[in-house]
TORVEXBA-234379 format. One record per residue: x, y, z of N, C-alpha, C, CB in turn; residue in three letters. Coordinates in pm, whole numbers, plus 50000, padded with zeros to 5 digits. Atoms other than C-alpha are relative to their C-alpha. Glycine has a CB too. Example, Ala and Ser with C-alpha at 12.3 -4.5 7.8 and 13.67 -1.06 7.14 Angstrom:
<nodes>
500894988150000512304955050780500905012050000499015000350125ALA 499184988149994513674989450714499235010950073500415004649858SER 
</nodes>
This chain:
<nodes>
500574991250113506474888650140498555004850090499694990049827MET 501534995950028503814914450187498844999649912499975008450000LEU 501145003350130500294909650023499265016050037498614981450027ARG 500734985150003498764945149974498385001049983500625008249871LEU 501544993449965495284962750023500315012049951499395001050167LEU 499244987450082495394989849747498835010950014500444996349811ALA 500904987749963493495020649865499335002549875500795013850054ASP 500894991350159490785037149586501355010249954498055014350057GLU 499244985650110493545066649524501594990149949500645021550141ASN 499335007250086496045040949382499494994749875500404991550060ILE 500124997850198496025038748984499944985749977501655008549888PRO 500415018550064494805002748838500944999349971498974994149876ARG 499355008350116497325001148600501404997250072500145009049839LYS 499125000749935499965001648913499454987650041500345010450082LEU 500255011349903497934975349114499854986349861498255003950121ALA 499675007250035497644959548806501684991049915499115002649975LEU 498295002950077501394958848708500644994350116501085015849940LEU 499455006149866502154945049085499384986849963499495007450161LEU 500065011749988500214916548993500654991649870498684997950029LYS 499135004750099502134911448667501194994450064500355010449905LYS 498285006449951505514907848877499764995750129501455012350009LEU 500525012749922503564883749113499965008550187501514982749972HIS 500304993449856502694910249403498334992850049499955020749979VAL 501815005549941499174891949587499775018850023499834985150227ASP 500664986949954497364927149582498815001949991500385010049946VAL 501375000249998494104931349620499035014050024499754990650100ILE 500994993049996491964963749503498685003150084499814997649921ARG 501354996949873489244981449781498794998649885500005020550100LEU 501474993850092486854989249415499934983749988500125012949811GLN 500505009350037487304949549363499214992050120500984993849935ASP 500785012449895485904939249712499205007950014500584993050147LEU 501164985449994483054966949639500215010650136498104993350020GLY 500014988549871484244987249900500815014549982500764992550139LEU 500244985750024484015023549773500065009150089498975002149955ARG 500304989549920484425055849982499434993650140498965009649923GLY 499935003949907485005034050275500895010750110500374987549970ILE 499094993049874486855053850642500854996249949499984997150154SER 498085006049981490425049950692499734986650093501405014550119ASP 500305011549895489175029451000499404985949934498865006050113ASN 500805017150069486795005350792501894995749940498095003049783GLU 498985000550156489845006550534501474984150100501265027749948LEU 498765012749876492564991350835499204990850066500945008250161ILE 500775012649942489874968450999499694990449838498215006350101ASN 500195012750098489514950050649501394994949923498865004449877THR 498405001650007493604950650619499964994250049501005006750024ALA 499725012849881493684936350917499314987749984499555004050149ASN 500535013350006490934909350845500724992549918498704999249963GLU 499145008350179492684901050508501124999849964499715005249864LEU 498435003550009495904899750665501015009849921500124985949927SER 499054997150099497044925850425500565015550069499235000349829ARG 500044985249958499194957750428499255009949943501125005149992THR 501034985150097497614991350321501405005849892499255019750160ILE 499214993350096499075004350014499025013249978500324990249859LEU 500384984749961497985043750018500365007249928500385005550109THR 499974984450006498545078149862499475009550112499255003749886ARG 500974992449843496505090850198501145006250085499014985850129ASP 498884997549940499325109350409499114999050133500895013749956SER 500855004249839496665099750686500174984550086498195000149965ASP 499165010449995498145066350709501174998350100500444999549886PHE 498784999449936501035077050851500405009250133500795003249900THR 499804990349809500015095851194499484984750029498525019950080THR 499615009049940500475076251453498914987250063500695007050087PRO 501715007049994496715070151535499464984749886498785015949935ASN 500385010150131496015049651208500894991749985499845005949863LEU 499385003850011499295037351154500354988050128500535009249959LEU 500245015649902499195017451482499364992350014499894998950096PHE 500555010250013496305003851384500264988649920499165003249984SER 500015005650119497324986951089500734992450035500255006049889ALA 499375013549915498394950251242501404997349851498284981350029LYS 499265005950116500364943550874500955012849945498854993749877ASN 499184988450015501684984950838499594998249856501675000550051GLY 500364994750052501615009450572500985002249907499485006850056VAL 499744991150083502575018050262499715011749914500184995949967ILE 500664997050016502665048950174500805012049866499315001250124TYR 499204993550115503485068449815499655015150018499554994049840ILE 500214981549892503855106149937499945006049803502405009950169SER 500874996950062503335114849531499384992549892500315008949974TYR 500455002150073501315118349232500764989549870499615011249992GLN 499095003850132503075092548975499534999249871500554987850008PRO 500474997650102502655100548617499984986949906500645010849956SER 500365015250088501625072648370501294996249972499055000649843LYS 498425004750076505455068248242500104995350127501395011949929ASP 499015001049858506565066948639499604981850056499295015850158GLU 500295012149971504125037148680500514987150029499554998849943ILE 499595011650071505955011848543501004998750094500375000549845PRO 499075000549872509025017448785500085001350112500615004550004LYS 500024999549833507205026449114500064983049951498325008950119LEU 500305014849971505604988649041501384994750013499124991949881ALA 498525003749948509234976949046500215003250136501115007249923GLU 499894991849832509934995649363499384992550061499395015150037ARG 500845004349858507164983049549499754987650002498645006350026ILE 499975015650024507424945349418501244996850050499854994749847ALA 498815002849956510824948249558499925000950151500985008749938SER 500774997149834509594960249870499344992550058499105009650018ILE 500735010849966506964935249882501244987450029498864996949872ALA 498955013050003509294908649839501304997150116500785001449856ARG 498665001249979512074916950078499354998350153501195012949947GLN 501014998749866509454924050408499094994550019499485009750027LEU 501295009749952507464906350625498755013650089500824983950151GLU 500844987149922504394927050776500104995950125498345003049965PRO 499694999149883504564935051110499495015050071501454997249998LYS 500444991349970502734961951316500655017249986499784995050101PRO 498854987150029504094998751280501034999749888500945001850122ARG 499265001450122505824989551007499405013749878499664982249941LEU 500584983150033505885028750772500734995649885500485017350101LEU 499045000450135507495026250412499155011349950500094984149890ILE 500824984250066507375062350250500324995449845500975020350055ILE 499824995850116507585059749889500655011549961499065000149959VAL 499234988250126509505090049713500315002049884500935002850004GLU 499184998350151510435100549395500554991349972500985009249978HIS 498055003950022514155091949419500464991650072501145011250032GLU 499475007349901514145073749730498904992450081500815008950082HIS 500765005149919512545051749995500164997850145499814991149953THR 500095005149891511935050550342499174988750102499985008050026GLU 500455007449916511465023250601500075000450150500374991349964ILE 499824999349898510515028950926499214984450052499585014150044TYR 500605012749984509654995551148500255004350198501034983349899SER 
</nodes>
């Protein structure tokens, strides 16, 4: 199961719904780490053994992706408030099915999900 570290660009409502779906997720804001660099986010995720959950496409580039020891889940679109519950269900399902590993990239798009490892 993936344990997630939510970047500050992840809606609070999404993180709360993931917790209700029994996904182990921590928000950067809850750690007091607002405004940190991408590399600091990766270091934090690695120290906490967590997969990064983000809307920042920079984390799909080889340089950053390969530094994330537990992988990255990238949400490629801005979900509306009405879409967040469905998105939470999709991410919870992914988190339950996969194990963390380096170079794991999960791209969540509107209608489908792509998994690269």
